[in-house]
C-alpha positions as CSV (number, residue, x, y, z in Angstrom):
1,M,-101.0,-94.1,-150.4
2,S,-100.7,-94.4,-146.6
3,V,-97.7,-92.8,-145.1
4,A,-96.0,-92.9,-141.7
5,A,-94.3,-89.5,-141.8
6,H,-93.8,-86.3,-143.8
7,E,-90.3,-84.9,-144.3
8,Q,-88.4,-82.9,-146.8
9,I,-85.4,-83.9,-148.9
10,D,-83.0,-81.7,-150.9
11,I,-82.4,-82.9,-154.5
12,N,-79.3,-81.6,-156.2
13,W,-78.2,-82.4,-159.7
14,G,-75.3,-80.3,-161.1
15,E,-76.2,-76.7,-160.4
16,R,-79.9,-77.4,-160.0
17,H,-81.6,-77.8,-156.7
18,I,-85.1,-78.4,-155.5
19,V,-86.8,-79.4,-152.2
20,A,-89.1,-82.3,-152.4
21,E,-91.6,-83.8,-150.0
22,L,-90.5,-87.1,-148.5
23,R,-93.1,-89.6,-147.5
24,R,-92.4,-92.9,-145.8
25,T,-94.3,-95.9,-147.0
26,P,-94.5,-99.7,-146.2
27,R,-93.5,-100.5,-149.8
28,R,-89.9,-101.5,-150.4
29,V,-89.5,-99.8,-153.8
30,L,-88.6,-96.1,-153.8
31,R,-91.0,-94.1,-156.0
32,V,-90.8,-90.4,-157.2
33,D,-94.0,-88.6,-158.3
34,I,-94.2,-85.2,-160.0
35,T,-97.6,-83.5,-159.7
36,P,-99.1,-81.6,-162.6
37,S,-98.2,-78.3,-160.8
38,G,-94.5,-79.4,-160.6
39,D,-94.2,-80.5,-157.0
40,V,-91.9,-83.5,-156.4
41,V,-92.9,-86.2,-153.9
42,V,-90.5,-89.0,-152.9
43,F,-92.0,-92.2,-151.5
44,A,-89.3,-94.0,-149.6
45,P,-89.4,-97.3,-147.6
46,T,-90.1,-96.8,-143.9
47,G,-86.8,-97.1,-141.9
48,E,-84.5,-96.6,-144.9
49,N,-81.7,-94.2,-143.8
50,I,-81.6,-90.8,-145.5
51,E,-78.2,-91.4,-147.2
52,T,-79.6,-94.4,-149.0
53,V,-82.7,-92.4,-150.0
54,H,-80.5,-89.6,-151.4
55,S,-78.5,-92.2,-153.4
56,R,-81.5,-93.8,-154.9
57,V,-83.2,-90.4,-155.7
58,K,-80.0,-89.2,-157.4
59,R,-80.3,-92.0,-160.0
60,K,-83.7,-90.6,-161.0
61,C,-82.5,-86.9,-161.3
62,P,-82.3,-86.9,-165.1
63,W,-85.9,-87.9,-165.3
64,I,-87.0,-85.6,-162.5
65,F,-85.5,-82.4,-164.0
66,R,-86.6,-83.3,-167.5
67,E,-90.2,-83.6,-166.3
68,L,-89.9,-80.3,-164.4
69,D,-88.6,-78.6,-167.5
70,R,-91.5,-80.0,-169.5
71,I,-94.0,-78.7,-167.0
72,E,-92.4,-75.3,-166.9
73,N,-92.7,-75.0,-170.6
74,R,-96.4,-75.9,-170.9
75,P,-99.0,-73.3,-171.9
76,V,-100.5,-70.9,-169.4
77,V,-103.2,-72.3,-167.1
78,T,-106.8,-72.0,-167.9
79,P,-108.3,-68.8,-166.3
80,P,-110.3,-69.4,-163.1
81,R,-114.0,-69.9,-163.5
82,H,-116.5,-67.4,-161.9
83,F,-119.7,-69.4,-162.4
84,I,-121.7,-66.8,-164.2
85,S,-124.1,-67.1,-167.2
86,G,-122.3,-67.5,-170.5
87,E,-119.2,-69.0,-169.1
88,T,-117.9,-72.2,-170.7
89,H,-117.3,-75.3,-168.6
90,L,-116.1,-78.7,-169.6
91,L,-117.8,-82.1,-168.9
92,L,-116.4,-85.3,-170.3
93,G,-114.2,-83.3,-172.7
94,K,-117.0,-81.3,-174.2
95,P,-117.6,-77.5,-173.6
96,Y,-121.0,-76.4,-172.3
97,R,-122.3,-72.9,-171.9
98,L,-123.4,-72.1,-168.4
99,S,-127.0,-70.8,-167.9
100,L,-127.9,-69.6,-164.4
101,E,-131.7,-69.4,-163.7
102,Q,-133.8,-68.6,-160.7
103,A,-135.9,-71.4,-159.2
104,E,-137.1,-72.4,-155.8
105,T,-135.8,-75.9,-156.2
106,P,-132.0,-76.2,-156.8
107,D,-131.1,-78.4,-159.8
108,V,-128.6,-78.9,-162.6
109,R,-129.6,-80.1,-166.0
110,L,-127.6,-80.8,-169.2
111,E,-129.6,-79.7,-172.2
112,G,-127.9,-79.7,-175.6
113,T,-124.8,-77.5,-175.4
114,R,-126.0,-75.8,-172.1
115,L,-125.4,-76.6,-168.5
116,R,-128.5,-75.1,-166.8
117,I,-128.2,-74.4,-163.1
118,F,-131.3,-73.5,-161.2
119,A,-130.9,-71.8,-157.8
120,P,-133.0,-69.6,-155.5
121,N,-130.4,-66.9,-156.1
122,E,-128.8,-67.2,-159.5
123,D,-126.4,-64.4,-158.6
124,D,-124.9,-66.4,-155.7
125,G,-121.7,-67.7,-157.4
126,A,-120.7,-69.8,-154.4
127,E,-124.0,-71.6,-154.4
128,C,-124.0,-72.1,-158.1
129,R,-120.5,-73.5,-157.9
130,R,-121.6,-76.0,-155.2
131,L,-124.5,-77.2,-157.3
132,L,-122.3,-77.7,-160.3
133,M,-119.6,-79.5,-158.2
134,D,-122.3,-81.8,-156.8
135,F,-123.4,-82.5,-160.4
136,Y,-119.8,-83.3,-161.4
137,S,-119.5,-85.6,-158.4
138,L,-122.6,-87.6,-159.3
139,T,-121.4,-87.9,-162.9
140,A,-117.9,-88.9,-161.8
141,K,-119.3,-91.8,-159.7
142,S,-121.0,-93.3,-162.6
143,V,-118.4,-92.6,-165.4
144,F,-115.3,-93.5,-163.4
145,R,-116.7,-96.8,-162.2
146,E,-117.7,-97.7,-165.8
147,R,-114.3,-96.7,-167.2
148,L,-112.4,-98.6,-164.4
149,E,-114.3,-101.8,-165.2
150,A,-113.6,-101.3,-168.9
151,M,-109.8,-100.7,-168.4
152,A,-109.2,-103.3,-165.7
153,P,-109.3,-106.7,-167.7
154,P,-105.7,-106.6,-168.9
155,F,-104.5,-106.0,-165.4
156,I,-106.9,-108.6,-163.9
157,R,-105.4,-111.2,-166.3
158,K,-102.0,-110.5,-164.8
159,G,-103.4,-111.3,-161.3
160,M,-104.9,-108.1,-160.0
161,Q,-108.3,-108.0,-158.4
162,L,-110.6,-105.2,-159.5
163,P,-109.6,-102.4,-157.2
164,G,-112.0,-100.4,-155.0
165,L,-112.6,-96.9,-156.2
166,I,-112.3,-93.6,-154.3
167,I,-113.4,-90.3,-155.8
168,R,-112.3,-87.1,-154.0
169,S,-110.9,-83.7,-154.5
170,M,-107.2,-83.7,-155.1
171,S,-105.2,-80.5,-155.4
172,K,-102.1,-81.7,-157.1
173,R,-102.7,-85.0,-158.9
174,W,-105.2,-86.8,-161.0
175,G,-105.1,-90.1,-159.2
176,S,-103.2,-92.6,-157.1
177,F,-102.9,-96.3,-156.4
178,T,-103.1,-96.7,-152.6
179,A,-101.1,-99.1,-150.4
180,T,-104.4,-101.0,-149.7
181,G,-104.9,-101.7,-153.4
182,R,-107.5,-99.1,-154.3
183,I,-107.6,-96.4,-157.0
184,S,-108.2,-92.8,-155.9
185,L,-109.3,-90.5,-158.7
186,N,-109.6,-86.7,-158.7
187,V,-113.3,-85.7,-159.1
188,D,-112.1,-82.8,-161.4
189,L,-111.0,-85.4,-163.9
190,V,-114.7,-85.6,-165.0
191,R,-114.0,-82.5,-167.1
192,A,-111.8,-84.7,-169.3
193,S,-112.9,-87.0,-172.2
194,P,-113.3,-90.7,-171.5
195,M,-110.1,-91.5,-173.4
196,L,-108.1,-89.3,-171.0
197,I,-109.9,-90.7,-168.0
198,D,-108.9,-94.1,-169.3
199,Y,-105.3,-93.0,-169.4
200,V,-105.3,-91.9,-165.7
201,I,-106.9,-95.2,-164.7
202,C,-104.4,-97.3,-166.6
203,H,-101.6,-95.2,-165.2
204,E,-102.7,-96.0,-161.7
205,L,-103.5,-99.6,-162.4
206,A,-99.9,-100.1,-163.7
207,H,-98.7,-98.8,-160.3
208,G,-100.3,-101.9,-158.8
209,F,-97.4,-103.9,-160.3
210,H,-94.7,-101.2,-160.5
211,P,-94.8,-98.5,-157.8
212,D,-92.4,-96.2,-159.6
213,H,-92.3,-94.8,-163.2
214,G,-89.5,-97.0,-164.3
215,K,-89.0,-99.3,-167.2
216,G,-91.4,-102.0,-165.9
217,W,-94.2,-99.5,-165.4
218,R,-93.6,-97.9,-168.8
219,D,-93.5,-101.3,-170.6
220,L,-96.7,-102.4,-169.0
221,L,-98.5,-99.1,-169.9
222,Y,-97.2,-99.3,-173.5
223,T,-98.6,-102.8,-173.7
224,V,-102.1,-101.9,-172.6
225,M,-102.2,-98.4,-174.0
226,P,-99.6,-97.7,-176.7
227,D,-100.6,-94.1,-177.1
228,W,-100.5,-93.2,-173.4
229,E,-97.9,-90.5,-173.8
230,S,-100.1,-88.5,-176.3
231,R,-103.1,-88.9,-174.0
232,K,-101.0,-87.7,-171.0
233,A,-100.0,-84.6,-173.0
234,S,-103.6,-83.9,-174.1
235,L,-104.8,-84.1,-170.5
236,E,-102.1,-81.7,-169.2
237,A,-102.9,-79.3,-172.0
238,L,-106.7,-79.5,-171.5
239,L,-107.0,-79.2,-167.7
240,R,-104.1,-77.0,-166.6
């Protein structure tokens, strides 16, 4: 989403207090996003005075703090990967055993239950990581486009045009629906199964009609994906 300025906003609810990022947007509807890591981002209309923003955010406080509590109580995050032979990595929801092998020509191959990385120096973890990330990016370009085209028809029937697709690294969210009408997806989502990728795509497509997570957005998402809440929980448990 394009923004004009970055600020901070204090959010108080009873005895609880957080500081959220405040982003200004051309859209008229105020929207609050909570990232998988628990950061709160408020998207407020450009030019709206801060007192009005506080008033509108306050109405969303029960949902905000309920979501923060849910995130706080989730299981511990997955340990960091070191890109060494024998390590397990996910691709499209399936675990693969990493095999690092010396070869003059760098390459990554998927063979059975193994991800084989060929590198001039198989002990160079940084280079092996780069090769694997390039492989993930190529896979994401193909799979994400396919899943977007599969998930878009219900939204197209409501008047949406098929959005353009952006794939990039995103540190704190799985996707976004931009002010220019495109979908941006986190390349790391390629580790999830297609059904969880579908959830993120539908989540963002629904924002094309409803920029916040209010009743209209939820009703639309329930219509096109009745089990979206269980998919969301599975995604958060899998890729933390």
